[in-house]
FIZALUM-407285 format. One line per field, with one value per atom (N, C-alpha, C): residue number from 1; residue in one letter; atom name; x, y, z. Coordinates in Angstrom, 2 decimals, always signed. Example, Ala and Ser with C-alpha at 12.3 -4.5 7.8 and 13.67 -1.06 7.14 Angstrom:
drennu (1/1/1/2/2/2)
vexmar (A/A/A/S/S/S)
guza (N/CA/C/N/CA/C)
xx (+13.19/+12.30/+13.20/+12.85/+13.67/+12.90)
yy (-5.69/-4.50/-3.30/-2.25/-1.06/+0.03)
zz (+7.80/+7.80/+7.80/+7.08/+7.14/+7.87)
//
This chain:
drennu (1/1/1/2/2/2/3/3/3/4/4/4/5/5/5/6/6/6/7/7/7/8/8/8/9/9/9/10/10/10/11/11/11/12/12/12/13/13/13/14/14/14/15/15/15/16/16/16/17/17/17/18/18/18/19/19/19/20/20/20/21/21/21/22/22/22/23/23/23/24/24/24/25/25/25/26/26/26/27/27/27/28/28/28/29/29/29/30/30/30/31/31/31/32/32/32/33/33/33/34/34/34/35/35/35/36/36/36/37/37/37/38/38/38/39/39/39/40/40/40/41/41/41/42/42/42/43/43/43/44/44/44/45/45/45/46/46/46/47/47/47/48/48/48/49/49/49/50/50/50/51/51/51/52/52/52/53/53/53/54/54/54/55/55/55/56/56/56/57/57/57/58/58/58/59/59/59/60/60/60/61/61/61/62/62/62/63/63/63/64/64/64/65/65/65/66/66/66/67/67/67/68/68/68/69/69/69/70/70/70/71/71/71/72/72/72/73/73/73/74/74/74/75/75/75/76/76/76/77/77/77/78/78/78/79/79/79/80/80/80/81/81/81/82/82/82/83/83/83/84/84/84/85/85/85/86/86/86/87/87/87/88/88/88/89/89/89/90/90/90/91/91/91/92/92/92/93/93/93/94/94/94/95/95/95/96/96/96/97/97/97/98/98/98/99/99/99/100/100/100/101/101/101/102/102/102/103/103/103/104/104/104/105/105/105/106/106/106/107/107/107/108/108/108/109/109/109/110/110/110/111/111/111/112/112/112/113/113/113/114/114/114)
vexmar (X/X/X/X/X/X/X/X/X/X/X/X/X/X/X/X/X/X/X/X/X/X/X/X/X/X/X/X/X/X/X/X/X/X/X/X/X/X/X/X/X/X/X/X/X/X/X/X/X/X/X/X/X/X/X/X/X/X/X/X/X/X/X/X/X/X/X/X/X/X/X/X/X/X/X/X/X/X/X/X/X/X/X/X/X/X/X/X/X/X/X/X/X/X/X/X/X/X/X/X/X/X/X/X/X/X/X/X/X/X/X/X/X/X/X/X/X/X/X/X/X/X/X/X/X/X/X/X/X/X/X/X/X/X/X/X/X/X/X/X/X/X/X/X/X/X/X/X/X/X/X/X/X/X/X/X/X/X/X/X/X/X/X/X/X/X/X/X/X/X/X/X/X/X/X/X/X/X/X/X/X/X/X/X/X/X/X/X/X/X/X/X/X/X/X/X/X/X/X/X/X/X/X/X/X/X/X/X/X/X/X/X/X/X/X/X/X/X/X/X/X/X/X/X/X/X/X/X/X/X/X/X/X/X/X/X/X/X/X/X/X/X/X/X/X/X/X/X/X/X/X/X/X/X/X/X/X/X/X/X/X/X/X/X/X/X/X/X/X/X/X/X/X/X/X/X/X/X/X/X/X/X/X/X/X/X/X/X/X/X/X/X/X/X/X/X/X/X/X/X/X/X/X/X/X/X/X/X/X/X/X/X/X/X/X/X/X/X/X/X/X/X/X/X/X/X/X/X/X/X/X/X/X/X/X/X/X/X/X/X/X/X)
guza (N/CA/C/N/CA/C/N/CA/C/N/CA/C/N/CA/C/N/CA/C/N/CA/C/N/CA/C/N/CA/C/N/CA/C/N/CA/C/N/CA/C/N/CA/C/N/CA/C/N/CA/C/N/CA/C/N/CA/C/N/CA/C/N/CA/C/N/CA/C/N/CA/C/N/CA/C/N/CA/C/N/CA/C/N/CA/C/N/CA/C/N/CA/C/N/CA/C/N/CA/C/N/CA/C/N/CA/C/N/CA/C/N/CA/C/N/CA/C/N/CA/C/N/CA/C/N/CA/C/N/CA/C/N/CA/C/N/CA/C/N/CA/C/N/CA/C/N/CA/C/N/CA/C/N/CA/C/N/CA/C/N/CA/C/N/CA/C/N/CA/C/N/CA/C/N/CA/C/N/CA/C/N/CA/C/N/CA/C/N/CA/C/N/CA/C/N/CA/C/N/CA/C/N/CA/C/N/CA/C/N/CA/C/N/CA/C/N/CA/C/N/CA/C/N/CA/C/N/CA/C/N/CA/C/N/CA/C/N/CA/C/N/CA/C/N/CA/C/N/CA/C/N/CA/C/N/CA/C/N/CA/C/N/CA/C/N/CA/C/N/CA/C/N/CA/C/N/CA/C/N/CA/C/N/CA/C/N/CA/C/N/CA/C/N/CA/C/N/CA/C/N/CA/C/N/CA/C/N/CA/C/N/CA/C/N/CA/C/N/CA/C/N/CA/C/N/CA/C/N/CA/C/N/CA/C/N/CA/C/N/CA/C/N/CA/C/N/CA/C/N/CA/C/N/CA/C/N/CA/C/N/CA/C/N/CA/C/N/CA/C/N/CA/C/N/CA/C/N/CA/C/N/CA/C/N/CA/C/N/CA/C/N/CA/C/N/CA/C)
xx (+144.57/+145.25/+145.82/+146.85/+147.48/+147.46/+147.46/+147.63/+149.08/+149.22/+150.36/+151.12/+152.34/+153.03/+154.47/+154.54/+155.80/+156.26/+157.53/+158.44/+157.60/+156.96/+156.22/+154.89/+154.49/+152.95/+152.14/+151.02/+149.95/+149.90/+149.88/+149.70/+148.33/+147.85/+146.54/+146.40/+144.94/+144.81/+144.19/+143.77/+143.17/+142.00/+141.38/+140.13/+140.44/+141.53/+141.80/+141.91/+141.39/+141.30/+142.56/+142.83/+143.95/+144.18/+145.26/+145.61/+145.97/+145.64/+145.93/+146.59/+147.59/+148.63/+148.10/+148.14/+148.00/+149.03/+148.99/+149.92/+151.34/+152.30/+153.81/+153.97/+152.98/+153.32/+152.77/+151.95/+151.58/+152.74/+153.33/+154.28/+155.68/+155.89/+157.02/+156.81/+155.34/+155.13/+155.42/+155.10/+155.28/+156.66/+157.46/+158.95/+159.60/+159.19/+160.08/+159.62/+158.46/+158.01/+158.95/+158.98/+159.73/+161.21/+161.64/+163.15/+163.41/+162.71/+162.75/+162.81/+162.12/+162.01/+163.21/+163.86/+165.15/+164.66/+165.09/+164.84/+164.90/+163.75/+163.81/+163.18/+162.97/+162.52/+160.85/+160.25/+158.79/+158.54/+158.54/+158.64/+157.55/+156.21/+155.18/+155.63/+156.65/+156.89/+158.68/+159.32/+160.75/+161.45/+160.88/+161.51/+161.18/+160.33/+159.96/+161.04/+161.34/+162.25/+163.75/+164.51/+165.90/+167.07/+168.23/+169.41/+170.23/+169.57/+170.21/+170.96/+170.12/+170.97/+171.93/+172.49/+173.92/+174.74/+174.58/+175.67/+176.86/+176.64/+177.79/+178.90/+178.53/+179.62/+180.29/+179.99/+180.56/+181.66/+182.80/+183.80/+183.11/+183.62/+182.89/+182.97/+184.07/+184.02/+182.99/+182.58/+181.46/+180.00/+179.82/+178.45/+177.27/+177.80/+176.71/+176.20/+177.23/+176.98/+176.06/+176.52/+175.89/+174.34/+174.22/+172.88/+171.91/+172.62/+171.61/+171.17/+172.22/+172.02/+171.04/+171.04/+170.04/+168.68/+168.59/+167.48/+166.66/+167.29/+166.74/+166.40/+167.10/+166.53/+165.20/+165.05/+163.96/+162.65/+162.84/+162.04/+161.68/+162.26/+162.22/+160.68/+159.85/+158.51/+157.60/+157.95/+157.50/+157.31/+156.29/+156.41/+156.67/+157.58/+157.80/+158.67/+159.26/+160.16/+161.64/+162.36/+163.81/+164.51/+165.53/+166.36/+167.51/+167.71/+168.67/+169.95/+169.83/+171.12/+170.78/+171.98/+171.88/+173.14/+172.87/+173.80/+173.76/+174.76/+174.99/+175.39/+174.57/+174.78/+175.62/+175.73/+176.14/+175.12/+175.81/+175.01/+174.10/+174.36/+173.77/+172.37/+172.30/+171.11/+171.37/+170.39/+170.63/+169.38/+169.95/+169.05/+168.99/+167.80/+167.82/+166.98/+167.56/+167.11/+166.14/+164.98/+163.82/+163.41/+162.99/+162.16/+161.08/+159.77/+158.60/+157.49/+157.33/+156.25/+156.93/+158.23/+158.61/+158.98/+158.64/+158.64/+159.82/+160.76/+161.81/+161.61/+161.78/+161.45/+162.56/+162.51/+163.65/+163.14/+163.84/+163.44/+164.52/+164.41/+165.50/+165.16/+165.75/+165.51/+166.78/+166.61/+167.79/+168.07/+169.16/+169.70/+170.33/+170.86/+171.44/+173.17/+173.77/+175.34/+176.01/+177.06/+177.90/+179.45)
yy (+237.36/+235.98/+236.11/+235.56/+235.35/+233.99/+233.87/+232.39/+231.96/+230.73/+230.18/+229.85/+230.25/+229.88/+229.09/+227.86/+227.13/+227.06/+227.13/+226.99/+227.68/+228.67/+229.53/+229.14/+228.16/+227.67/+227.76/+227.96/+228.04/+226.58/+226.52/+225.16/+224.76/+223.77/+223.20/+222.39/+222.60/+221.78/+220.54/+219.66/+218.32/+218.36/+219.32/+219.50/+219.73/+220.36/+220.96/+222.12/+223.00/+224.34/+225.13/+226.14/+226.91/+227.08/+226.69/+227.00/+228.42/+228.98/+230.23/+230.27/+231.20/+231.38/+232.41/+232.12/+233.08/+233.35/+234.43/+234.75/+234.68/+234.01/+234.12/+233.50/+232.57/+231.89/+232.90/+233.71/+234.71/+235.77/+236.09/+237.01/+236.48/+235.03/+234.42/+234.43/+234.23/+234.12/+235.67/+236.81/+238.18/+238.37/+237.92/+238.24/+237.60/+236.24/+235.68/+236.20/+236.62/+237.39/+238.73/+239.55/+240.98/+240.51/+239.53/+239.18/+238.64/+238.03/+237.41/+238.34/+239.60/+240.58/+241.36/+241.61/+242.50/+244.10/+244.54/+246.02/+246.99/+247.71/+248.71/+248.10/+246.82/+246.00/+246.50/+247.02/+247.23/+248.81/+249.38/+251.01/+251.68/+251.15/+251.73/+251.67/+250.83/+250.78/+250.58/+251.62/+251.23/+250.83/+251.15/+250.63/+249.06/+248.50/+246.92/+246.23/+245.14/+244.18/+244.33/+243.49/+243.27/+243.44/+243.73/+243.65/+242.31/+241.42/+240.05/+239.39/+239.67/+239.24/+239.86/+240.75/+241.35/+240.77/+239.93/+239.20/+238.63/+238.03/+237.63/+238.56/+239.85/+240.90/+241.24/+240.73/+240.84/+239.85/+240.04/+239.47/+238.17/+236.93/+235.89/+235.99/+236.66/+236.98/+237.99/+238.75/+239.92/+239.40/+238.27/+237.99/+238.01/+237.31/+236.98/+238.41/+239.31/+240.51/+241.37/+241.36/+242.08/+241.54/+240.21/+239.71/+240.12/+239.95/+240.57/+241.90/+242.73/+244.35/+244.44/+243.67/+243.65/+243.38/+242.05/+241.59/+242.61/+243.12/+244.16/+245.48/+246.05/+246.95/+246.66/+245.46/+245.03/+244.87/+244.46/+244.27/+245.52/+246.68/+247.82/+248.14/+247.96/+248.42/+247.41/+246.33/+245.08/+245.60/+245.99/+246.40/+245.17/+245.36/+244.39/+243.20/+243.50/+242.40/+242.78/+241.95/+242.20/+241.08/+241.42/+240.42/+240.30/+239.10/+238.98/+238.13/+237.43/+236.69/+236.24/+236.11/+235.43/+234.52/+233.37/+232.32/+232.03/+231.70/+231.34/+229.95/+229.08/+227.55/+227.48/+226.12/+225.41/+225.89/+226.08/+226.45/+227.64/+228.42/+229.96/+229.87/+228.80/+229.06/+229.90/+230.88/+231.74/+231.55/+231.25/+231.21/+232.46/+232.98/+234.30/+233.87/+234.38/+234.50/+235.70/+235.58/+236.67/+236.59/+238.00/+237.82/+239.01/+238.34/+238.99/+238.80/+239.93/+239.77/+238.79/+238.90/+237.84/+236.63/+236.24/+234.95/+234.88/+233.62/+233.41/+232.84/+233.11/+232.60/+232.34/+231.42/+231.10/+231.03/+231.52/+231.47/+231.05/+230.09/+229.44/+230.01/+230.51/+230.60/+230.30/+230.05/+229.60/+230.79/+231.28/+232.68/+232.15/+231.02/+230.61/+230.57/+229.94/+229.89/+231.06/+231.39/+232.49/+231.99)
zz (+74.06/+73.67/+72.16/+72.09/+70.73/+70.14/+69.06/+68.47/+68.61/+68.91/+69.07/+67.74/+67.53/+66.39/+66.58/+65.80/+66.09/+64.66/+64.42/+63.04/+62.09/+62.29/+61.20/+60.93/+61.55/+61.41/+62.72/+62.49/+63.65/+64.21/+65.50/+66.37/+66.40/+66.10/+66.24/+67.59/+67.99/+69.62/+69.16/+70.08/+69.93/+68.93/+68.71/+68.00/+66.59/+66.42/+65.01/+64.93/+65.95/+65.92/+66.22/+66.26/+66.45/+67.94/+68.51/+69.84/+70.26/+71.34/+71.91/+73.06/+73.03/+74.19/+74.98/+76.29/+77.51/+78.32/+79.14/+80.12/+79.58/+80.31/+79.91/+78.72/+78.19/+76.83/+75.79/+76.06/+74.99/+74.90/+76.13/+76.13/+75.19/+75.44/+74.85/+73.18/+72.84/+71.44/+70.84/+71.52/+71.09/+71.11/+72.01/+72.20/+70.97/+70.77/+69.52/+68.24/+68.19/+66.86/+66.87/+67.90/+67.75/+67.47/+68.19/+67.84/+66.46/+65.94/+64.50/+63.47/+63.68/+62.77/+62.54/+61.49/+61.54/+61.59/+62.55/+62.75/+61.73/+61.46/+60.47/+59.03/+59.20/+57.76/+57.53/+58.64/+58.25/+58.55/+57.35/+57.26/+58.23/+58.32/+59.31/+60.73/+61.11/+62.46/+62.36/+62.28/+61.90/+63.29/+64.58/+65.79/+66.13/+65.23/+65.45/+65.10/+65.77/+65.45/+66.14/+65.68/+66.42/+65.55/+65.95/+65.35/+65.37/+65.77/+66.06/+64.72/+63.71/+62.41/+62.15/+62.79/+62.59/+63.52/+64.21/+65.29/+64.49/+63.40/+62.63/+62.32/+62.45/+62.14/+63.41/+64.54/+65.87/+66.17/+66.75/+67.24/+68.07/+68.01/+68.63/+70.19/+70.74/+72.26/+72.66/+71.77/+72.17/+72.00/+70.99/+70.67/+71.75/+72.78/+73.85/+74.64/+74.77/+75.31/+74.37/+73.14/+72.01/+71.79/+71.87/+71.64/+72.90/+74.01/+75.08/+74.77/+74.45/+74.30/+73.12/+72.17/+70.78/+71.29/+72.26/+72.65/+73.65/+74.17/+75.26/+74.50/+73.63/+72.65/+72.02/+71.33/+70.68/+71.70/+72.89/+73.80/+74.82/+74.53/+75.51/+75.74/+74.83/+74.95/+75.55/+76.07/+76.76/+78.39/+78.96/+80.32/+81.14/+82.28/+83.32/+82.72/+81.61/+81.15/+81.07/+81.52/+81.60/+81.00/+80.32/+79.53/+80.70/+81.21/+82.39/+81.90/+80.84/+80.35/+78.71/+78.22/+76.71/+76.74/+75.95/+75.74/+74.34/+73.63/+72.28/+72.29/+71.65/+71.58/+70.11/+69.94/+68.88/+67.75/+66.51/+65.39/+65.15/+66.19/+66.16/+66.87/+67.84/+68.82/+69.78/+70.27/+71.11/+72.24/+73.72/+74.79/+75.32/+75.52/+76.44/+77.82/+78.77/+80.05/+80.43/+80.77/+80.91/+82.37/+82.87/+83.90/+83.68/+83.94/+83.65/+84.97/+85.53/+86.62/+87.70/+88.20/+89.10/+88.61/+87.41/+86.83/+85.93/+86.22/+85.20/+84.09/+82.86/+81.35/+80.77/+79.95/+78.88/+77.59/+76.67/+75.41/+74.25/+73.61/+72.63/+71.36/+70.39/+69.08/+68.09/+66.94/+65.96/+65.42/+65.37/+64.68/+63.28/+63.16/+61.96/+62.32/+61.51/+61.88/+61.37/+61.76/+61.07/+60.95)
//
């Protein structure tokens, strides 16, 4: 079980303790963490992270397909997880469609504007 994080802070439960994620919520916490780290920025694990921060360098018509590719690359070490779609919204929001153990999941994260 992993501790839940939202907007860079730990999430508390109703008793003031720290909330823990289980199952698909635990997976989504880990996925968000991996996608938020710039790939290569942590020398002991150079394969950790994604290249999503480079999307601004791509032509706008290519960004969604490149975002899907970058997400799949960053999550390649997650067993049973497949990136099935990517959609860029207003202001740099990225919505990823994922499949894990037969369950459809959705993750939205802010990438910033470009």
